[in-house]
N, C-alpha and C positions, 0 to 999 in steps of 0.2 A: 706838132700841135694839130688838133682837129677842130674844125669849125662845122657845127651842125646848122644847116640851112633848111628851113621849112617854108614851103609855099602855102599860104593860108587862104584867104578869101579873094574873090575877084577873077579867078582863072576859069576860062570857058573854052576848052579845046585849044588852048594857047600853045604856041611854040615859044619855049622859054630858053634863054641863053644866059649863062653866068660866066663872067670874066673875073679873073684874079690878076690884076695888073693887065698885062698884054696877052695873057694866056686864057684860052677858053677851058673851063673846068667842068662844064655841064651844058648840055643841049638836049632838049626833049620836046617832042611834039605831042599834042593832045592832052596837055596838063589841064585838068578840070577839078574845080573845088567840089568836094562833098559837103554840101551846106549843112548837113546834120552834125558835122564835127569841125567845120571850118578848116578843112585840110585838103590840099591838092597833091602834094608830093614832098619829098625831102631828099637831101643828099649830104653826105659828110665829105668835107674837103680837107685834105691834109696840107698843111703849110708850115713854113718856118715861123719863128717868133717875130715879133715886131708888128708894125702897122702895114696894112695891105689895102689897096683900093679894090673893093668888091663892087662889081657892076652887074646889074640884073636888067634884062630887057625882054620885052614881049614883042614878037614880030608884028609889025603894024600897030603897035600900042605903046604904052608908057615904058620908061626906063628910069633908072636911078643908080647913083653910086654912093657908097658909104665907106669911110675909112674904118677898118676893123682891126682889132688886136685880139687874136684868139686866146691869149693868156688871160685877158681881162673880161672879154665878152665872147665866150665860145658858142653862144646860141644866137642865131639870126633868124628873124621871121620876115617874110615878104608878103605884103598885102597890096591889093589894088582896090582903092576906095574912091568912088566918084571919078573914075578914069585916071587917077593919079597913083603912082607907085610909092609905097611907104616901106622903107627898110628899117627894121628895128633890131638893134643888137642888145643883148642882155647877159648878165653874169649867170643867170639861172634859166632853165627851160620853163616856158609857160605851160601849165597843165592843159591837156587836151580837154575839150568840152565833153 
């Protein structure tokens, strides 16, 4: 199964780390939101079926964890709003602005 993870608003030169359970599956420095399209970066994560703990953190900033099932909600968006991280899983991709 594939999980599509998009980083949307609130990233400003951020170092972002994504964990799937105990395993780091993404780390990138300099992640910055393009405000004209509310998009900073994205990554596809291959995983087995079932529920998985998806953790996202910004170095020196917010973090959050969400239980995801790629079979039901293969699209995940991460937002930082008012200093808080919001992870949203969906069955369909949100259209880009």
